[in-house]
N, C-alpha and C positions, 0 to 999 in steps of 0.2 A: 899278806895277801894286800897291804897298802898298795905294794909296785903297780899290782896288775890292777885295781881302781887309776892309778895314776896313770897306765899308760892308756886304758881307754878314755880317761878326761880328755888326756892330748891328743888321741885319734878323733873325737869326739870336737876338738877346738880345728885339727887340721881339716874336716868333714866340713866345718861349718863356713872356715875358711873359704875353701874350696868351691863353697854352696855363693858364697858371695862375690866370688872372683867372676862365677858361672852367669850370675845374674846381673852383674854391670859388665859385662863381655857383651850379652845378650845384650843389654843395654845400649853401648856402644853400635853392634849393627847395627841395630834397628836404627840410629840415630844415622850411620854411615848410606843406610839403603835411602831413607826416606831424603836426604842431602844428594844423593845421586838421583833419584825420581824424578826431586823437584828441575835439577839441574837439565836434566834428557827433558824436560817437559817443556822447558823453559828454550831449549834449543828449536825443539820441534814445530814452536810458534802454534803450537794446538789453543783454540778460541776456547776462553772460559765458559764452562757453562749456563750460569747466567744472559753474557750475549747471545748462546745461541740462541738460546729459548726467545728472547727478545725479539731475535729476527726470524724467526720462526712464526712468532706472532705478527708481525708484518705481511712476512708474506704471503700467510695463511687469509690475513684482510685483506692483501691489493686482487689477491685470486677471486675472493668473493665480491669486492666488486668490478674486478675484470667478467664475474660471467653474468653480473648482475646491469652491466653495460649491456654485454652481448645478446644479451635478451632484448633488452628496449630497443637496439640500432637492430634485430631482427627484425622486431615490433614494427619499427618506423619504417623499414625496409620494406616490409608486408604492406603494410599501409599506402605506401607511395610505389608499390608496386615496381621497382625497382631489388634489380639482382643483388644478390647476397655479397657483401665487400671481400669476402674470403673469396670468393670462384677469383674475382675481378685478381686481386690480388696477386693469386697464385699462376694467375693467365701473363701480369705484369712481371714477373719475377721470371718466368718461362724465357718470355719476347728478349729480355734481359738478360740474358745466360745463353742466345742462341743468338743476339749482335755482338755479343763481348769476346767469341769464340772467334769468327773468322780474325777480329782486329789483332789477335794475340798472331795468328797466321802472315798476316801484312805485312808485320812488324819485322819479320827476320829475324827475330833475336836468334833463335836457334844457329843460323848462319854468321853469328856476329855484325852484324852492320850496328851502324848507330843507331841509336832509339831518341837521344833526345829531342830532335825536332830542330 
């Protein structure tokens, strides 16, 4: 009977050693995964959350200020009887775009002529 107890004691030691090995293996795998993730994030050039939140707050404040200024300019334009600046800006962009198109055709860049002037 004493030999069977010894067998169970040895079996318990082996099982305990295996559990200990699996535990250390799990810790080692977790450590390796953690290191790999840190390396990937460093290589990916990801912005830290605190920097993102700071820039988001700045952008939100800038947008709020822009909206206030737009309302103020609109009110001043209404008092002066001037057309809104946004419409004038759109017309200016359209004129600039039509002017630049003929210049591109006139240079002859497609035929291979020298455009350095």
